[in-house]
C-alpha positions as CSV (number, residue, x, y, z in Angstrom):
1,X,176.2,-85.6,103.7
2,X,173.6,-83.4,105.0
3,X,170.1,-84.3,104.7
4,X,167.9,-81.6,103.6
5,X,165.1,-81.4,106.0
6,X,161.7,-81.4,104.2
7,X,157.8,-80.2,105.6
8,X,155.4,-82.8,105.4
9,X,152.8,-80.7,104.0
10,X,150.0,-82.1,106.2
11,X,151.7,-81.1,109.9
12,X,151.8,-78.1,108.5
13,X,148.3,-77.6,107.9
14,X,147.2,-79.3,111.2
15,X,149.4,-77.3,113.2
16,X,147.9,-74.2,111.2
17,X,144.5,-75.3,111.8
18,X,144.7,-76.3,115.6
19,X,146.1,-72.7,115.8
20,X,143.2,-71.5,114.0
21,X,140.5,-73.7,116.3
22,X,142.0,-72.8,119.8
23,X,142.4,-68.9,118.7
24,X,137.9,-69.3,117.8
25,X,137.1,-71.5,121.1
26,X,138.9,-68.9,122.7
27,X,137.3,-66.1,121.3
28,X,134.2,-68.0,121.6
29,X,134.8,-68.5,125.2
30,X,135.4,-64.4,125.8
31,X,132.5,-63.3,123.9
32,X,130.4,-66.5,125.6
33,X,131.8,-64.9,129.3
34,X,131.3,-61.4,128.0
35,X,127.7,-61.8,127.6
36,X,126.9,-63.8,130.7
37,X,128.5,-61.0,132.5
38,X,126.8,-58.1,131.0
39,X,124.7,-54.9,132.5
40,X,122.1,-55.3,129.5
41,X,121.5,-58.8,129.6
42,X,121.0,-58.8,133.2
43,X,118.9,-55.6,133.4
44,X,116.4,-57.6,130.1
45,X,115.8,-60.8,132.0
46,X,114.8,-58.7,135.3
47,X,112.4,-56.3,132.6
48,X,111.2,-59.9,131.3
49,X,110.6,-60.8,134.7
50,X,108.4,-58.5,136.0
51,X,107.0,-58.3,132.9
52,X,105.4,-62.0,133.0
53,X,104.4,-61.6,136.9
54,X,103.0,-58.3,136.2
55,X,101.0,-59.6,133.6
56,X,100.2,-62.7,135.0
57,X,99.1,-60.7,138.4
58,X,96.9,-58.2,136.9
59,X,95.2,-61.1,134.8
60,X,94.6,-63.1,138.1
61,X,93.0,-59.5,139.6
62,X,90.5,-59.5,137.3
63,X,89.7,-63.0,137.0
64,X,86.8,-64.2,139.2
65,X,84.4,-67.4,139.3
66,X,81.7,-67.0,141.8
67,X,81.4,-71.6,141.3
68,X,85.4,-71.2,142.4
69,X,86.0,-68.4,144.4
70,X,87.7,-69.6,147.0
71,X,90.6,-70.5,143.9
72,X,90.1,-67.1,142.9
73,X,90.6,-65.3,145.9
74,X,93.6,-67.8,146.8
75,X,94.9,-66.6,143.4
76,X,94.5,-63.0,144.2
77,X,96.3,-62.7,147.5
78,X,99.3,-65.0,145.9
79,X,99.7,-62.4,143.1
80,X,99.9,-59.6,145.8
81,X,102.3,-58.4,148.8
82,X,102.1,-55.6,151.2
83,X,99.4,-52.9,151.2
84,X,97.2,-54.6,148.3
85,X,97.4,-58.0,150.1
86,X,96.2,-56.7,153.2
87,X,93.3,-55.1,151.4
88,X,92.3,-58.2,150.3
89,X,92.6,-60.2,153.0
90,X,90.6,-57.9,155.5
91,X,87.9,-57.5,152.9
92,X,87.5,-61.1,151.8
93,X,84.6,-62.2,153.6
94,X,82.7,-59.3,152.7
95,X,84.1,-59.3,149.2
96,X,82.9,-63.1,148.7
97,X,79.4,-62.4,149.8
98,X,79.5,-59.4,146.8
99,X,80.1,-62.3,144.4
100,X,78.2,-65.0,145.6
101,X,74.9,-62.9,145.8
102,X,75.5,-61.4,142.3
103,X,76.5,-64.7,140.8
104,X,79.4,-63.5,138.1
105,X,81.8,-65.0,136.5
106,X,84.7,-62.5,135.4
107,X,87.7,-63.9,132.9
108,X,90.3,-61.9,131.8
109,X,93.2,-61.2,128.6
110,X,96.5,-59.7,128.1
111,X,96.1,-57.5,125.3
112,X,99.6,-56.4,125.7
113,X,101.8,-55.2,128.6
114,X,104.7,-53.3,129.2
115,X,107.2,-52.5,131.9
116,X,107.4,-48.5,132.7
117,X,110.1,-48.6,135.3
118,X,112.5,-51.0,136.8
119,X,114.5,-50.4,140.3
120,X,116.5,-53.8,140.1
121,X,118.6,-53.0,143.2
122,X,114.9,-51.3,145.2
123,X,113.4,-54.2,143.8
124,X,110.1,-52.3,142.5
125,X,108.9,-52.2,139.0
126,X,106.2,-50.8,137.5
127,X,103.6,-52.1,134.6
128,X,100.9,-50.8,132.0
129,X,98.7,-53.8,131.2
130,X,96.1,-53.7,128.4
131,X,93.2,-56.1,129.4
132,X,90.1,-57.4,127.5
133,X,87.9,-58.6,131.0
134,X,84.5,-60.2,130.0
135,X,81.7,-60.2,133.1
136,X,79.4,-62.8,132.6
137,X,75.8,-62.5,134.7
138,X,73.1,-65.6,135.5
139,X,70.8,-63.4,133.0
140,X,71.6,-61.6,129.7
141,X,74.8,-61.3,127.5
142,X,77.9,-61.2,128.9
143,X,79.5,-57.8,128.9
144,X,83.4,-57.1,127.4
145,X,85.3,-53.7,128.6
146,X,88.8,-53.0,127.2
147,X,91.3,-51.3,130.0
148,X,94.6,-50.5,130.9
149,X,95.8,-51.5,134.2
150,X,98.7,-49.9,136.1
151,X,100.6,-51.7,138.3
152,X,103.3,-51.3,140.9
153,X,105.6,-54.6,141.3
154,X,107.9,-55.6,144.5
155,X,110.0,-58.6,144.4
156,X,109.7,-60.5,147.3
157,X,111.6,-63.7,147.9
158,X,109.0,-65.4,145.8
159,X,109.3,-63.2,142.7
160,X,107.7,-60.2,141.5
161,X,104.3,-60.0,143.5
162,X,101.6,-56.9,143.0
163,X,102.3,-54.2,145.8
164,X,99.3,-51.4,144.1
165,X,97.4,-51.6,141.4
166,X,94.8,-49.4,139.6
167,X,93.1,-48.2,136.6
168,X,95.4,-46.3,134.1
169,X,94.0,-42.5,132.8
170,X,92.8,-41.8,129.4
171,X,93.9,-39.1,127.8
172,X,91.6,-36.4,126.2
173,X,92.1,-37.1,122.1
174,X,90.2,-33.4,121.0
175,X,92.3,-30.8,120.1
């Protein structure tokens, strides 16, 4: 006599669940791979790295204390590369004399920043950074000034560094 085969509903449910889990794992793995190799994600990381380095470098270049002058000037040099670095090194002694004589302390705070251009292949980026700089002299009240700086960054083996820095032009609001 032939016996009818009955299927255990638990085995069927477990098999179906295993198939669904394998499919979900495969889909999740593909999504992870796709996201990790996405050009937009890579570009966004490079942009974020350039912005962080640019903001820090501009802040460094606008912060100097006559009491810790060598440390501050070293920070300037560590933040720069190319012609800007050479200008700082060449003018270091003369600038140090001026700061010691003036006995000033300047501190900068980044208010906001943006990457204005990014060429990953060439290793160049542009940033605009809004700052609040406070300069304190031995006598008198601290002077506070807000400014916008434009910087050019060059990617080096140590990361992004400033290769040029200047004041951003201020447009006319007159109609």
